[in-house]
C-alpha positions as CSV (number, residue, x, y, z in Angstrom):
1,M,0.0,-0.1,0.0
2,G,3.0,2.5,0.2
3,L,2.6,3.0,3.8
4,K,5.4,3.3,6.3
5,V,4.5,0.7,9.5
6,T,6.1,-0.2,12.9
7,S,5.4,-2.8,15.3
8,I,5.1,-3.2,19.1
9,K,4.5,-6.3,20.8
10,I,3.4,-5.8,24.5
11,D,4.5,-8.7,26.6
12,P,2.5,-8.8,30.0
13,Y,5.3,-10.4,32.2
14,I,7.2,-8.8,35.0
15,N,11.1,-10.1,33.2
16,V,12.5,-6.8,32.3
17,D,13.2,-8.9,28.7
18,A,13.0,-11.9,27.7
19,G,16.9,-12.8,27.7
20,T,17.1,-14.7,30.8
21,M,14.0,-17.0,29.7
22,N,14.3,-20.8,28.9
23,P,13.7,-21.2,25.7
24,K,12.5,-24.6,26.6
25,E,9.6,-22.6,28.5
26,H,9.3,-19.2,26.5
27,G,10.4,-19.7,23.0
28,E,13.4,-18.2,21.2
29,V,14.7,-15.1,22.2
30,Y,15.2,-12.9,19.6
31,V,17.8,-9.7,19.3
32,L,17.8,-6.7,18.0
33,D,20.2,-4.3,16.6
34,D,20.5,-2.1,19.6
35,G,21.0,-5.7,21.7
36,G,17.4,-5.6,22.9
37,E,16.8,-9.4,24.0
38,A,13.1,-9.2,22.8
39,D,10.0,-11.7,22.8
40,L,10.3,-14.0,19.1
41,D,7.7,-12.2,17.7
42,L,10.0,-8.7,16.8
43,G,12.1,-11.4,14.9
44,N,8.0,-12.0,12.8
45,Y,7.6,-8.6,12.4
46,E,11.2,-7.8,11.4
47,R,11.1,-10.2,8.4
48,Y,7.5,-9.5,7.2
49,L,7.5,-5.8,7.4
50,N,11.3,-5.4,6.2
51,I,11.9,-3.4,9.0
52,T,14.4,-2.8,11.9
53,L,12.9,-2.1,15.4
54,S,14.4,-1.5,19.2
55,R,14.1,-2.8,22.5
56,S,11.4,0.0,22.7
57,N,9.1,-1.6,20.7
58,N,8.8,-4.2,23.1
59,I,7.0,-3.6,26.2
60,T,6.9,-6.0,29.0
61,L,4.9,-5.3,32.6
62,G,9.0,-5.5,34.0
63,K,9.9,-2.4,31.7
64,I,6.7,-0.4,32.7
65,Y,7.0,-1.0,36.5
66,Q,11.0,-0.3,36.2
67,R,10.6,3.2,34.5
68,V,7.5,4.1,36.8
69,I,9.8,3.3,40.1
70,E,12.7,5.3,38.8
71,K,9.9,8.4,38.7
72,E,8.8,7.7,42.0
73,R,12.0,6.9,43.8
74,R,13.1,10.6,41.8
75,G,10.1,12.7,43.3
76,D,8.3,13.3,39.8
77,Y,4.9,12.5,40.9
78,L,5.6,15.6,43.8
79,G,4.5,13.7,46.6
80,K,1.2,12.0,44.8
81,T,0.1,8.2,45.6
82,V,1.3,6.5,42.8
83,Q,-1.2,4.1,42.1
84,V,-2.2,1.4,38.3
85,V,-4.3,4.2,36.7
86,P,-3.4,6.9,36.1
87,H,0.6,6.7,36.9
88,V,1.0,3.0,35.2
89,T,-1.3,3.2,32.4
90,G,0.0,6.8,31.6
91,E,3.3,5.6,31.4
92,I,2.3,2.8,29.0
93,E,0.2,5.0,27.2
94,K,3.1,7.4,26.8
95,W,5.3,4.6,25.9
96,I,3.4,3.2,22.8
97,K,3.1,7.3,21.6
98,D,6.8,7.7,21.8
99,V,8.0,4.4,20.0
100,A,4.9,4.6,17.1
101,K,6.6,7.8,15.9
102,A,10.6,6.0,15.9
103,P,11.4,5.8,12.3
104,V,12.6,1.9,11.7
105,D,12.8,1.5,7.6
106,D,15.3,3.4,5.3
107,T,13.3,6.2,4.6
108,G,14.4,7.4,8.0
109,E,11.0,8.9,8.3
110,E,8.2,8.8,10.9
111,P,5.8,6.1,10.4
112,D,2.3,5.9,9.0
113,V,0.3,2.9,11.3
114,C,1.6,1.3,14.1
115,I,0.4,-2.3,14.8
116,I,0.5,-3.1,18.5
117,E,0.1,-6.8,19.5
118,L,-0.9,-6.9,23.3
119,G,0.1,-10.6,24.3
120,G,-2.0,-12.9,26.2
121,T,-5.9,-13.8,26.8
122,I,-8.1,-11.4,27.7
123,G,-9.1,-11.6,31.3
124,D,-5.3,-12.4,32.7
125,I,-4.7,-10.5,36.0
126,E,-1.1,-9.3,34.3
127,G,-2.7,-8.0,31.2
128,M,-5.2,-5.7,32.9
129,A,-3.0,-2.9,32.8
130,F,-2.2,-2.9,29.3
131,V,-6.1,-3.0,28.1
132,E,-6.8,-0.3,30.7
133,A,-4.1,1.4,28.8
134,L,-5.2,0.8,25.4
135,T,-8.7,1.7,26.3
136,E,-7.3,5.2,27.2
137,L,-5.6,5.5,24.1
138,R,-8.4,4.5,22.2
139,R,-10.7,7.2,23.8
140,N,-7.8,9.7,23.5
141,C,-7.5,9.3,20.3
142,A,-9.5,10.6,16.9
143,R,-11.7,7.7,15.4
144,E,-10.5,7.3,12.2
145,D,-6.7,7.0,14.1
146,F,-7.4,3.6,15.8
147,M,-8.7,0.0,14.8
148,Q,-8.9,-3.1,17.4
149,I,-8.4,-6.7,16.0
150,H,-9.8,-9.6,18.2
151,V,-7.7,-12.5,17.7
152,S,-10.3,-15.6,18.5
153,Y,-9.4,-19.8,18.2
154,I,-12.6,-21.5,16.5
155,P,-12.3,-25.3,18.1
156,V,-14.1,-27.8,16.4
157,V,-16.2,-30.3,18.3
158,H,-17.4,-33.3,16.5
159,G,-16.8,-31.9,13.4
160,E,-18.9,-28.8,14.4
161,Q,-17.4,-25.3,14.5
162,K,-18.1,-24.1,18.0
163,S,-18.4,-20.1,18.0
164,K,-19.3,-19.5,21.7
165,P,-15.8,-19.4,23.2
166,T,-15.4,-16.5,20.9
167,Q,-18.8,-15.2,21.7
168,M,-17.7,-14.7,25.6
169,A,-14.4,-13.7,24.8
170,I,-15.1,-10.7,22.6
171,K,-18.3,-9.7,25.6
172,A,-15.2,-9.9,28.1
173,V,-13.1,-7.3,26.0
174,R,-16.0,-5.2,25.6
175,S,-16.4,-5.1,29.0
176,A,-13.3,-4.2,29.5
177,G,-13.4,-1.1,27.2
178,L,-12.4,-2.5,24.1
179,I,-14.6,-2.6,21.1
180,P,-13.2,-4.9,18.3
181,D,-13.9,-3.3,15.0
182,L,-12.1,-7.2,13.4
183,I,-12.4,-10.2,14.3
184,A,-10.0,-12.4,13.3
185,C,-10.7,-16.0,13.7
186,R,-7.6,-18.9,13.7
187,C,-9.1,-22.3,12.6
188,E,-8.2,-25.5,10.5
189,W,-10.1,-25.3,7.6
190,P,-12.5,-22.5,6.3
191,L,-15.2,-21.3,8.5
192,E,-18.8,-22.3,7.3
193,K,-21.3,-19.3,6.4
194,G,-23.6,-19.8,9.1
195,T,-20.2,-19.9,11.7
196,T,-19.5,-16.0,10.6
197,D,-23.0,-15.1,10.7
198,K,-23.1,-16.0,13.8
199,I,-20.3,-14.5,15.2
200,A,-20.8,-11.0,13.1
201,R,-24.2,-11.3,15.0
202,F,-23.8,-12.5,18.4
203,C,-20.3,-10.1,18.8
204,Q,-21.9,-6.7,16.9
205,V,-19.7,-6.5,14.0
206,P,-20.6,-6.3,10.0
207,D,-20.8,-9.5,8.4
208,G,-17.8,-8.5,6.0
209,H,-15.9,-8.1,9.8
210,V,-14.9,-11.4,10.3
211,L,-11.9,-12.9,9.4
212,A,-11.0,-16.6,8.4
213,V,-7.2,-17.3,9.3
214,R,-7.2,-20.4,8.9
215,D,-4.0,-22.6,8.3
216,M,-2.2,-22.6,4.8
217,P,0.2,-25.0,3.4
218,S,2.8,-21.8,3.9
219,T,3.0,-19.3,6.2
220,Y,4.1,-16.7,3.9
221,Q,0.6,-17.4,1.9
222,V,-1.5,-16.3,5.3
223,P,-1.0,-12.4,3.5
224,M,-2.4,-13.4,0.3
225,L,-5.6,-14.9,2.7
226,L,-6.0,-12.1,4.2
227,D,-6.1,-9.9,1.0
228,E,-8.5,-12.5,-0.2
229,Q,-10.8,-10.9,2.7
230,N,-10.4,-7.3,1.9
231,L,-8.4,-6.6,4.9
232,N,-6.7,-3.6,3.1
233,E,-10.7,-2.5,2.7
234,L,-11.5,-3.0,5.3
235,M,-8.1,-1.1,7.1
236,T,-8.4,2.1,4.4
237,S,-12.2,2.1,5.7
238,T,-12.3,2.7,9.5
239,L,-8.7,4.7,9.6
240,Q,-9.5,6.5,6.6
241,L,-5.8,5.3,5.2
242,D,-6.6,6.5,1.9
243,R,-5.7,10.2,3.2
244,I,-2.1,9.5,4.6
245,P,-0.1,11.0,1.4
246,R,2.9,8.9,0.3
247,S,5.4,9.2,-2.8
248,A,4.9,7.4,-5.8
249,E,8.2,5.4,-5.3
250,L,6.9,3.9,-2.1
251,L,3.6,3.1,-4.0
252,E,5.7,1.4,-6.8
253,K,7.8,-0.3,-4.4
254,G,4.9,-1.8,-2.2
255,A,3.6,-3.2,-5.5
256,R,7.1,-5.1,-6.3
257,I,7.4,-6.4,-3.3
258,W,3.8,-7.5,-2.9
259,Q,3.7,-9.0,-6.3
260,H,7.4,-10.9,-5.5
261,W,6.2,-12.0,-2.1
262,K,3.0,-13.8,-4.1
263,R,5.7,-15.7,-6.6
264,L,7.5,-16.9,-4.1
265,A,4.7,-18.3,-1.7
266,I,3.6,-19.8,-4.8
267,D,6.2,-20.6,-6.2
268,I,7.7,-22.9,-3.3
269,E,4.1,-25.1,-3.4
270,Y,4.8,-26.4,-6.5
271,A,8.9,-26.8,-5.8
272,R,9.3,-30.6,-6.8
273,E,12.3,-31.2,-5.2
274,E,13.5,-31.0,-1.5
275,V,16.3,-30.5,0.5
276,E,16.0,-32.4,4.1
277,I,18.5,-30.6,6.7
278,V,18.7,-32.1,10.5
279,L,18.7,-29.4,13.1
280,V,20.9,-30.9,16.0
281,G,19.5,-29.1,19.2
282,K,18.7,-29.4,23.0
283,Y,15.2,-27.3,23.2
284,L,13.9,-29.7,20.9
285,E,10.6,-29.6,24.0
286,Q,9.7,-26.3,22.6
287,P,9.0,-25.6,19.1
288,D,9.7,-22.1,18.5
289,S,12.9,-22.5,20.6
290,Y,14.4,-22.4,17.0
291,L,12.2,-20.2,15.2
292,S,14.6,-18.0,13.4
293,V,16.8,-20.8,12.8
294,I,14.1,-22.4,10.8
295,R,12.3,-19.0,9.3
296,S,16.1,-18.6,7.9
297,L,16.3,-22.0,6.1
298,E,12.5,-21.7,4.8
299,H,14.1,-18.1,3.0
300,A,16.7,-19.7,1.7
301,S,15.0,-22.7,0.4
302,M,12.3,-20.6,-1.5
303,W,15.1,-19.0,-3.3
304,C,16.6,-22.0,-4.2
305,G,13.3,-23.2,-5.2
306,R,13.9,-26.1,-3.0
307,K,11.2,-27.5,-0.4
308,L,12.2,-27.9,2.9
309,K,12.5,-30.8,5.4
310,V,13.6,-30.4,8.4
311,K,14.3,-33.4,10.8
312,Y,15.0,-32.7,14.8
313,V,18.0,-34.7,16.1
314,D,18.1,-34.9,20.1
315,A,22.2,-33.9,20.4
316,E,22.1,-36.0,23.5
317,A,20.9,-39.0,21.5
318,L,23.8,-39.1,19.0
319,E,26.3,-39.7,22.4
320,P,28.1,-43.2,23.3
321,A,26.3,-43.3,26.4
322,M,22.5,-43.4,24.5
323,K,23.2,-46.2,22.8
324,T,23.0,-48.3,26.4
325,K,20.5,-46.1,28.1
326,D,18.2,-46.5,24.4
327,G,19.3,-47.9,21.6
328,A,16.4,-47.0,19.4
329,A,16.9,-43.6,20.3
330,H,20.3,-43.5,19.2
331,F,19.9,-45.9,16.0
332,S,17.1,-43.1,14.8
333,A,19.2,-40.2,15.3
334,W,22.0,-41.3,14.3
335,R,20.1,-42.4,10.5
336,D,18.7,-39.0,10.3
337,L,22.3,-37.5,10.8
338,V,23.7,-40.1,8.0
339,T,20.8,-39.6,5.3
340,A,20.8,-35.7,6.0
341,Q,21.6,-33.3,3.0
342,G,22.9,-30.7,5.5
343,I,23.6,-30.6,9.3
344,L,23.0,-27.5,11.1
345,V,24.2,-26.7,14.7
346,P,22.3,-23.9,16.3
347,G,23.3,-22.1,19.5
348,G,22.1,-22.8,22.8
349,F,24.0,-22.7,26.5
350,G,25.3,-25.2,28.8
351,T,27.2,-29.0,28.8
352,R,23.6,-30.8,27.7
353,G,24.1,-32.7,24.5
354,T,27.2,-31.2,23.1
355,E,29.5,-34.4,23.0
356,G,26.6,-35.5,20.5
357,M,26.9,-32.0,18.5
358,I,30.3,-32.6,18.2
359,A,30.1,-35.6,17.2
360,A,27.9,-34.4,14.2
361,A,30.3,-32.0,13.4
362,R,32.7,-34.6,12.9
363,H,30.3,-36.5,10.9
364,A,29.6,-33.8,8.8
365,R,33.6,-32.7,8.3
366,E,34.7,-36.0,7.8
367,N,32.2,-37.1,5.1
368,K,31.8,-33.8,3.4
369,I,28.2,-33.2,4.1
370,P,27.6,-29.3,4.2
371,Y,27.5,-28.1,8.0
372,L,26.5,-24.6,9.5
373,G,27.5,-23.8,12.9
374,I,25.7,-21.1,14.7
375,C,27.3,-19.7,17.8
376,L,27.8,-22.5,19.7
377,G,27.8,-24.3,17.0
378,M,30.8,-22.7,15.6
379,Q,32.5,-23.5,19.4
380,I,31.8,-26.8,19.0
381,A,32.8,-27.2,15.0
382,V,36.5,-25.3,16.5
383,V,36.4,-27.9,19.5
384,E,35.9,-31.4,17.2
385,F,38.4,-29.6,15.3
386,A,41.0,-29.4,17.8
387,R,40.5,-32.6,19.3
388,D,40.9,-35.1,16.1
389,I,43.1,-32.9,13.9
390,C,45.0,-30.5,16.2
391,Q,45.1,-33.7,18.7
392,I,44.9,-30.9,21.1
393,P,44.1,-33.2,24.2
394,L,41.3,-32.6,27.2
395,P,40.7,-30.9,29.7
396,Q,41.9,-27.7,26.8
397,A,40.1,-28.8,24.0
398,T,36.4,-28.0,25.7
399,S,34.9,-24.6,26.7
400,Y,35.2,-23.1,29.9
401,E,31.2,-22.9,29.3
402,F,31.6,-27.4,30.2
403,D,34.6,-27.4,32.0
404,G,35.3,-24.0,34.0
405,T,38.1,-24.2,36.5
406,D,40.7,-22.1,34.4
407,D,41.4,-20.2,31.4
408,D,43.2,-22.2,29.2
409,R,40.1,-23.7,27.5
410,L,39.8,-23.9,23.3
411,I,36.7,-21.4,24.2
412,I,36.5,-19.0,26.7
413,V,34.6,-16.4,28.7
414,M,34.3,-12.5,27.5
415,L,35.9,-10.2,29.7
416,E,33.1,-8.5,29.9
417,H,31.0,-11.0,31.2
418,H,30.0,-10.5,34.8
419,P,29.5,-13.5,36.5
420,G,26.3,-14.0,38.7
421,Q,25.0,-11.3,36.4
422,L,22.8,-12.6,33.6
423,G,20.5,-9.9,31.9
424,G,22.2,-8.1,29.3
425,T,25.4,-9.1,29.9
426,M,26.4,-10.9,26.8
427,R,28.0,-9.5,23.4
428,L,24.9,-8.4,22.2
429,G,23.7,-6.2,19.0
430,L,25.0,-5.7,15.5
431,R,28.7,-5.2,15.1
432,P,31.0,-5.8,12.8
433,T,32.8,-8.5,11.2
434,Y,36.3,-8.0,8.9
435,W,37.2,-10.2,6.5
436,Q,40.8,-11.7,6.8
437,P,43.2,-11.2,3.7
438,D,43.6,-14.1,1.3
439,T,40.6,-15.6,1.9
440,E,38.9,-14.7,-1.4
441,W,38.7,-18.5,-2.0
442,S,35.9,-18.5,0.6
443,K,32.5,-19.6,-0.7
444,L,30.6,-17.1,2.1
445,R,32.5,-14.4,1.1
446,A,31.3,-15.0,-2.3
447,L,27.5,-14.5,-1.2
448,Y,28.2,-11.6,0.6
449,G,29.9,-10.0,-2.0
450,L,34.1,-10.0,-2.5
451,K,34.2,-5.9,-2.8
452,N,32.8,-5.9,1.2
453,E,35.8,-5.8,3.5
454,S,33.4,-6.2,6.8
455,I,29.8,-7.3,7.3
456,N,27.0,-6.4,10.2
457,E,25.3,-9.4,12.3
458,R,23.5,-9.8,15.3
459,H,25.2,-11.2,18.2
460,R,24.3,-13.3,20.9
461,H,26.9,-14.8,23.1
462,R,29.3,-14.9,26.3
463,Y,32.0,-17.0,25.7
464,E,34.9,-17.2,22.1
465,V,37.4,-18.9,20.8
466,N,41.0,-18.7,22.7
467,P,43.1,-16.5,20.6
468,K,46.1,-18.7,22.1
469,Y,45.1,-21.4,19.8
470,I,44.3,-20.0,16.7
471,E,47.6,-20.4,15.2
472,Q,47.7,-23.9,15.7
473,L,44.3,-24.5,14.4
474,H,45.2,-22.4,11.1
475,D,48.3,-23.9,10.2
476,A,46.4,-27.6,10.6
477,G,43.7,-26.4,8.2
478,L,40.6,-24.2,10.1
479,T,40.6,-20.4,8.4
480,F,39.2,-17.8,10.6
481,I,38.5,-16.0,8.2
482,G,36.1,-13.4,9.5
483,K,37.1,-11.2,13.1
484,D,36.4,-8.4,14.8
485,E,37.3,-4.5,14.2
486,K,40.4,-5.4,16.7
487,G,41.1,-8.7,15.7
488,E,41.0,-10.4,18.4
489,R,37.5,-12.3,18.2
490,M,37.0,-15.0,16.1
491,E,34.0,-14.5,13.8
492,I,34.2,-17.0,10.8
493,I,35.4,-20.0,10.1
494,E,35.1,-22.1,7.0
495,L,37.5,-24.9,5.9
496,K,38.4,-24.4,2.1
497,D,38.8,-28.2,0.8
498,H,34.9,-29.2,1.6
499,P,31.5,-28.4,-0.3
500,W,30.2,-25.9,3.1
501,F,31.4,-26.2,6.6
502,V,31.1,-23.0,7.6
503,G,30.8,-21.6,11.5
504,V,29.6,-17.7,12.5
505,Q,29.9,-16.7,15.9
506,F,26.5,-14.2,15.2
507,H,23.5,-15.1,14.6
508,P,22.7,-14.4,11.0
509,E,18.9,-15.8,11.3
510,Y,18.1,-12.6,13.1
511,I,18.6,-10.2,9.5
512,S,17.2,-12.9,7.6
513,R,14.0,-11.7,5.3
514,V,11.4,-13.1,3.6
515,L,12.7,-11.7,0.5
516,Q,16.7,-10.8,1.2
517,P,17.6,-14.4,2.9
518,S,20.4,-14.9,5.3
519,K,23.9,-15.2,3.4
520,P,25.1,-18.0,5.6
521,Y,21.5,-20.1,5.6
522,L,21.0,-19.2,1.7
523,G,24.8,-21.1,1.1
524,F,24.1,-23.7,3.4
525,I,20.9,-24.7,1.5
526,A,22.2,-24.4,-1.9
527,A,25.3,-26.3,-1.0
528,S,22.7,-28.8,0.6
529,A,21.1,-29.2,-2.7
530,G,23.7,-29.0,-4.8
531,I,23.5,-25.9,-6.2
532,L,26.0,-23.3,-4.7
533,D,27.6,-22.6,-7.7
534,Q,24.6,-21.3,-10.0
535,V,23.1,-19.2,-6.4
536,T,26.8,-17.7,-6.0
537,N,26.9,-16.9,-9.6
538,G,23.1,-14.7,-9.4
539,E,21.1,-18.0,-10.2
540,K,18.4,-19.8,-8.4
541,G,16.7,-22.7,-8.9
542,L,13.4,-22.9,-9.2
543,N,10.7,-25.8,-10.6
544,G,13.8,-27.9,-11.8
545,G,15.2,-25.0,-13.6
546,Y,17.9,-21.9,-13.2
547,K,16.9,-18.4,-13.2
548,G,18.7,-14.8,-12.1
549,L,17.6,-13.8,-8.8
550,N,15.0,-11.3,-10.2
551,G,14.1,-14.3,-12.3
552,V,10.4,-15.9,-12.0
553,S,9.0,-19.3,-12.7
554,S,6.6,-19.1,-15.4
555,I,4.0,-21.3,-13.3
556,A,4.1,-18.8,-10.6
557,T,4.0,-15.6,-12.9
558,G,0.8,-16.8,-14.6
559,L,-1.2,-17.8,-11.1
560,V,0.0,-14.4,-9.4
561,N,-1.4,-12.6,-13.0
562,G,-4.5,-14.9,-12.5
563,E,-4.0,-16.7,-15.7
564,S,-4.9,-20.6,-15.6
565,A,-1.5,-22.8,-15.6
566,A,-1.7,-26.5,-16.3
567,F,1.3,-28.0,-14.5
């Protein structure tokens, strides 16, 4: 639509941020350019909207209370009794108004629209201050400046779609002061007309204001589903978006992005070839723990015209001890590993499962299987190489995190780490990595562009490779092709005579976008699919053929333009 959009996520928990939360309980901790550790939804916003958010775009109850208490201690309230209403709610409203005006895209201009997501469930006691604040915000806004979409799940019981839970939820939110303009109904399959009519009637919204957000083959097709239900027109009517001036350049850019998005979403539906990746992890109980990693793999797979198939392997199941403890799990894990086209070891913390990860890295290195190590996954690759190739013995050939007795370990704790204080003490946020001399052979560097002297990626770690071992590792064939600005921190490793063996200390998944895949993930998927040379040379695989980076398949073009096609 040519509009500049920003977004805010409200999390009504008392944690200041998500940095100290266990991924098994909360899901992934997402990191922003400014080092803010936030809810994983901030990653969804950045990926879908192609924007760059800050820690201020994630509001928690902990942040609000912290700010209010700091003001009370300074005497800012002039002796008044500090209360939830109006002081806490007023702080929330002020925060929203301030953040909504901050530029978040490459225009550097104030956004036209701010999307606010209030997490949790209506009625949750920790969320009521935010409900009251948004009620006040609605009251203080012009009518055409505020629109509420209520998201509700439609369960199916014995084949019948039940609308009563949604009716009760709308009743509760209306009694709290918020009046939905649209109702978005999450469901497994299309809503029956009788269901939408009943919801519209009993929830007091026009018939066309009930949206069916059903499960789609790909999440990237959801915007197309919403477009079919006239969401743009409904928003334009309610918010009078047509009165907002927009440049011809932004309108053209928006139209181009929308066409490109639809082509990718449709193309991948008809891709004939698969690429199978094994993710060796330790937080597999919570599917969202590796959400950005999976999204980055999806972005790269779509770019390469391959259907992504991810197999999750518990790192502990690869360890020798599991052979006697649970032989079936051990056999299954190794079967998946040895049949994979690519092996990925993501980030993580703690000792659990690390020996299994080391075994996975060794298998990838010895058998020329494409490998990508992220953060801990890079450190694991260095430890494996040190043990097997350099013959560095234990206890030196391990991490201080696994065996923290002294500082002669291969992986050491960073100097700026604060023992006993976990929140916000890691190396966080966007930081530069500089390519080292004589690394023009690097497959990864070729994807970033050989003319670039440095790259910027987001970090989240508190351990790093010990500089005292770098020369020994390098002489044995493990090249540190990227380092920090002082040349002291090892940022990227790569093996020269390998189809793709890359480890990065940063987290490239944090800045991967749907239409701009992360380079380490793109190279990894392309190498796993056997098309790395074509992708590096400016081509991509789509439906079995290779196209230029701006090329599209004829099938997708026909569908986007509304033409019939025979498959």
